[in-house]
Backbone as numpy.savetxt, mean C-alpha at the origin, in Angstrom:
# Nx Ny Nz CAx CAy CAz Cx Cy Cz
17.85 7.69 0.50 17.60 6.91 -0.70 16.25 7.29 -1.28
16.19 7.33 -2.59 14.94 7.65 -3.27 14.17 6.36 -3.53
12.87 6.41 -3.44 12.08 5.20 -3.68 12.11 4.78 -5.14
12.10 3.48 -5.33 11.98 2.94 -6.67 10.53 3.11 -7.11
10.33 3.29 -8.40 8.95 3.45 -8.87 8.24 2.11 -8.98
8.96 1.02 -8.72 8.31 -0.30 -8.75 7.94 -0.74 -10.14
8.63 -0.19 -11.17 8.26 -0.48 -12.55 8.31 -1.97 -12.87
9.13 -2.73 -12.15 9.22 -4.16 -12.39 8.05 -4.94 -11.83
7.26 -4.31 -11.00 6.11 -4.97 -10.37 4.83 -4.56 -11.10
3.89 -5.50 -11.20 2.60 -5.10 -11.78 1.87 -4.17 -10.82
1.07 -3.28 -11.35 0.27 -2.41 -10.50 -0.64 -3.28 -9.63
-1.34 -4.22 -10.27 -2.18 -5.18 -9.55 -1.94 -6.56 -10.17
-1.67 -7.52 -9.31 -1.46 -8.90 -9.75 -2.82 -9.58 -9.87
-3.26 -9.81 -11.09 -4.57 -10.39 -11.36 -4.71 -11.77 -10.74
-3.60 -12.51 -10.60 -3.71 -13.85 -10.02 -4.13 -13.80 -8.55
-3.77 -12.75 -7.86 -4.20 -12.60 -6.46 -5.72 -12.37 -6.41
-6.21 -11.53 -7.31 -7.67 -11.31 -7.36 -8.41 -12.58 -7.76
-7.85 -13.34 -8.70 -8.47 -14.61 -9.08 -8.53 -15.56 -7.89
-7.45 -15.62 -7.12 -7.42 -16.48 -5.94 -8.45 -16.02 -4.91
-8.54 -14.70 -4.71 -9.54 -14.16 -3.78 -10.95 -14.52 -4.23
-11.20 -14.38 -5.52 -12.52 -14.73 -6.05 -12.85 -16.18 -5.75
-11.86 -17.05 -5.94 -12.08 -18.47 -5.68 -12.26 -18.77 -4.21
-11.44 -18.15 -3.37 -11.50 -18.44 -1.93 -12.70 -17.79 -1.25
-13.05 -16.59 -1.70 -14.12 -15.85 -1.02 -15.48 -16.06 -1.66
-15.51 -16.69 -2.81 -16.78 -16.94 -3.46 -17.37 -15.70 -4.10
-16.94 -15.44 -5.33 -17.39 -14.23 -6.02 -18.90 -14.18 -6.19
-19.54 -15.35 -6.28 -20.99 -15.34 -6.45 -21.67 -14.63 -5.29
-21.05 -14.65 -4.13 -21.61 -13.98 -2.96 -21.13 -12.53 -2.85
-20.21 -12.12 -3.69 -19.73 -10.74 -3.68 -18.68 -10.45 -2.61
-18.13 -11.48 -1.98 -17.16 -11.25 -0.91 -15.87 -10.62 -1.41
-15.41 -11.03 -2.60 -14.18 -10.47 -3.13 -14.34 -8.98 -3.39
-15.45 -8.61 -4.01 -15.69 -7.18 -4.25 -15.78 -6.41 -2.94
-16.39 -7.01 -1.92 -16.48 -6.35 -0.62 -15.10 -6.22 0.01
-14.28 -7.27 -0.10 -12.93 -7.26 0.46 -12.09 -6.18 -0.20
-12.10 -6.15 -1.53 -11.34 -5.15 -2.28 -11.93 -3.76 -2.03
-13.25 -3.66 -1.96 -13.88 -2.38 -1.66 -13.46 -1.84 -0.31
-13.33 -2.72 0.66 -12.85 -2.32 1.98 -11.41 -1.80 1.91
-10.57 -2.49 1.13 -9.20 -2.02 0.94 -9.20 -0.62 0.34
-10.00 -0.41 -0.69 -10.08 0.89 -1.36 -10.58 1.96 -0.40
-11.60 1.64 0.38 -12.14 2.60 1.34 -11.13 2.98 2.42
-10.34 2.00 2.87 -9.38 2.23 3.96 -8.06 2.83 3.49
-7.76 2.72 2.20 -6.47 3.16 1.70 -6.16 4.63 2.00
-7.06 5.57 1.76 -6.74 6.96 2.10 -6.43 7.16 3.59
-7.12 6.43 4.44 -6.87 6.53 5.89 -5.51 5.95 6.25
-5.14 4.84 5.61 -3.83 4.25 5.86 -2.71 5.21 5.45
-2.88 5.83 4.30 -1.85 6.75 3.82 -1.81 8.01 4.68
-2.95 8.50 5.09 -2.98 9.68 5.98 -2.29 9.37 7.30
-2.52 8.18 7.82 -1.86 7.79 9.08 -0.35 7.69 8.87
0.08 7.12 7.74 1.50 7.04 7.44 2.11 8.43 7.34
1.43 9.33 6.63 1.91 10.70 6.50 2.05 11.37 7.87
1.03 11.23 8.68 1.02 11.86 10.00 2.16 11.33 10.88
2.32 10.02 10.94 3.34 9.45 11.82 4.74 9.76 11.33
4.94 9.77 10.01 6.27 10.13 9.49 6.59 11.59 9.77
5.65 12.48 9.50 5.95 13.91 9.61 6.14 14.37 11.05
5.52 13.68 12.02 5.74 14.08 13.41 6.89 13.31 14.05
7.51 12.40 13.29 8.66 11.67 13.82 8.30 10.54 14.78
7.13 9.95 14.61 6.66 8.85 15.46 7.17 7.53 14.88
8.25 7.02 15.42 8.88 5.83 14.87 7.98 4.60 14.97
7.45 4.32 16.16 6.59 3.14 16.31 5.33 3.26 15.45
4.73 4.43 15.42 3.55 4.65 14.59 3.86 4.50 13.11
5.03 4.97 12.68 5.43 4.87 11.28 5.63 3.42 10.86
6.28 2.65 11.72 6.48 1.24 11.42 5.13 0.53 11.33
4.26 0.78 12.28 2.93 0.16 12.26 2.15 0.57 11.01
2.19 1.84 10.66 1.44 2.34 9.50 1.97 1.76 8.19
3.28 1.68 8.05 3.84 1.16 6.79 3.59 -0.34 6.69
3.62 -1.05 7.82 3.31 -2.48 7.80 1.84 -2.71 7.42
0.95 -1.87 7.91 -0.46 -1.98 7.56 -0.66 -1.76 6.07
-0.01 -0.75 5.52 -0.11 -0.47 4.09 0.46 -1.63 3.27
1.62 -2.11 3.66 2.27 -3.19 2.93 1.43 -4.46 2.94
0.99 -4.87 4.11 0.25 -6.12 4.25 -1.09 -6.07 3.54
-1.83 -4.99 3.73 -3.13 -4.89 3.07 -2.97 -4.85 1.55
-1.93 -4.18 1.08 -1.67 -4.13 -0.37 -1.36 -5.52 -0.92
-0.54 -6.26 -0.20 -0.21 -7.61 -0.65 -1.44 -8.50 -0.70
-2.35 -8.32 0.24 -3.53 -9.19 0.31 -4.46 -9.02 -0.89
-4.46 -7.82 -1.52 -5.32 -7.61 -2.69 -4.53 -7.63 -4.00
-3.23 -7.94 -3.92 -2.42 -8.00 -5.13 -1.92 -6.66 -5.62
-1.95 -5.63 -4.79 -1.45 -4.30 -5.17 0.08 -4.32 -5.03
0.73 -5.00 -5.98 2.15 -5.30 -5.87 3.05 -4.07 -5.90
2.76 -3.12 -6.76 3.61 -1.94 -6.84 3.52 -1.12 -5.56
2.33 -0.95 -5.03 2.14 -0.22 -3.79 2.80 -0.96 -2.63
2.67 -2.27 -2.60 3.33 -3.07 -1.57 4.84 -2.92 -1.67
5.36 -2.86 -2.90 6.80 -2.68 -3.10 7.30 -1.34 -2.57
6.53 -0.29 -2.82 6.90 1.02 -2.27 6.87 1.01 -0.75
5.87 0.36 -0.18 5.78 0.25 1.28 6.95 -0.55 1.84
7.34 -1.62 1.15 8.50 -2.41 1.59 9.78 -1.59 1.56
9.94 -0.82 0.48 11.14 0.03 0.38 11.17 1.06 1.50
10.01 1.66 1.80 9.93 2.62 2.89 10.21 1.94 4.22
9.65 0.78 4.43 9.90 0.04 5.66 11.40 -0.22 5.84
12.06 -0.65 4.77 13.51 -0.89 4.83 14.26 0.37 5.22
13.87 1.49 4.63 14.54 2.75 4.95 14.29 3.17 6.40
13.07 3.01 6.86 12.76 3.34 8.26 13.63 2.50 9.18
13.69 1.22 8.92 14.44 0.31 9.79 15.94 0.56 9.71
16.45 0.92 8.56 17.90 1.11 8.44 18.36 2.49 8.88
17.54 3.52 8.66 17.95 4.88 8.98 17.44 5.40 10.31
16.18 5.16 10.60 15.57 5.81 11.76 16.09 5.29 13.08
16.47 4.03 13.12 16.96 3.49 14.38 18.37 3.96 14.69
19.07 4.51 13.70 20.44 4.95 13.91 20.59 6.47 13.91
19.50 7.19 13.82 19.59 8.65 13.72 18.43 9.31 14.44
18.37 10.60 14.34 17.30 11.40 14.95 16.03 11.23 14.13
15.04 10.54 14.71 13.79 10.25 13.98 13.04 11.51 13.59
13.22 12.59 14.34 12.50 13.83 14.00 13.07 14.47 12.73
14.22 14.02 12.30 14.81 14.49 11.04 14.61 13.45 9.94
14.90 12.20 10.26 14.87 11.13 9.26 13.46 10.86 8.75
12.50 10.72 9.66 11.15 10.34 9.22 10.48 11.40 8.34
10.57 12.69 8.68 10.00 13.67 7.75 10.70 13.68 6.38
12.01 13.41 6.37 12.74 13.34 5.09 12.24 12.15 4.28
12.01 11.02 4.93 11.45 9.86 4.24 10.05 10.14 3.73
9.27 10.90 4.51 7.93 11.28 4.06 8.01 12.07 2.76
8.93 13.02 2.70 9.07 13.85 1.51 9.48 13.02 0.29
10.29 11.99 0.51 10.75 11.15 -0.60 9.72 10.11 -1.04
9.07 9.49 -0.08 8.22 8.34 -0.39 6.75 8.66 -0.59
6.22 9.66 0.08 4.78 9.89 -0.01 4.28 10.30 -1.39
5.00 11.14 -2.14 4.48 11.45 -3.49 4.31 10.21 -4.38
5.32 9.32 -4.47 5.08 8.13 -5.31 4.04 7.18 -4.71
3.96 7.10 -3.39 2.94 6.26 -2.76 1.55 6.81 -3.06
1.38 8.13 -2.98 0.08 8.74 -3.29 -0.32 8.48 -4.73
0.59 8.67 -5.66 0.28 8.45 -7.08 -0.03 6.98 -7.34
0.76 6.10 -6.78 0.54 4.68 -6.97 -0.79 4.25 -6.36
-1.14 4.82 -5.22 -2.41 4.43 -4.59 -3.60 4.85 -5.46
-3.51 6.02 -6.09 -4.60 6.45 -6.99 -4.73 5.49 -8.17
-3.61 5.16 -8.78 -3.62 4.24 -9.91 -4.14 2.87 -9.49
-3.72 2.42 -8.32 -4.12 1.11 -7.81 -5.62 1.06 -7.56
-6.16 2.10 -6.94 -7.60 2.12 -6.68 -8.40 2.02 -7.98
-7.98 2.77 -8.99 -8.69 2.73 -10.28 -8.59 1.35 -10.92
-7.40 0.76 -10.87 -7.22 -0.56 -11.48 -8.02 -1.62 -10.74
-8.00 -1.58 -9.41 -8.76 -2.56 -8.64 -10.25 -2.44 -8.91
-10.74 -1.22 -8.99 -12.16 -1.03 -9.27 -12.51 -1.62 -10.64
-11.67 -1.38 -11.62 -11.92 -1.91 -12.96 -11.82 -3.43 -12.99
-10.80 -3.98 -12.32 -10.62 -5.44 -12.36 -11.70 -6.17 -11.56
-12.14 -5.61 -10.48 -13.21 -6.26 -9.72 -14.51 -6.22 -10.50
-14.76 -5.13 -11.19 -15.98 -5.05 -12.01 -15.91 -6.06 -13.14
-14.74 -6.17 -13.77 -14.56 -7.15 -14.86 -14.66 -8.57 -14.32
-14.10 -8.80 -13.14 -14.12 -10.14 -12.55 -15.52 -10.57 -12.15
-16.36 -9.63 -11.84 -17.72 -9.97 -11.43 -18.53 -10.53 -12.59
-18.12 -10.18 -13.81 -18.88 -10.66 -14.97 -18.28 -11.92 -15.57
-17.25 -12.46 -14.93 -16.63 -13.69 -15.46 -17.50 -14.89 -15.27
């Protein structure tokens, strides 16, 4: 299955960032630090996902995609979270019933290009929205 581009989902859900600002206290800069940490860790999360998928590591792939999905949801990166959810569904439906050394690299080839592109767009949008939110 080919990944959906997530066009129905916002790239970043502003209401999640607003909630974070309220809960973490933007005056103290915690929201910016939280989102900054997500941005800093995102390339490592994707690299880990790429590595585990391409070597056929089923447990590592599940852990890596869950990390990407959960962290994306926490900062409102809805489109990226949607791609991670779709990949997770494919891993769970295909990899447990077939040869993981074949299935996981095939899923990497299908899902990683849109995940990479979406992550770049998401990082730029989050940086812009956090900067704008700081001046509210």
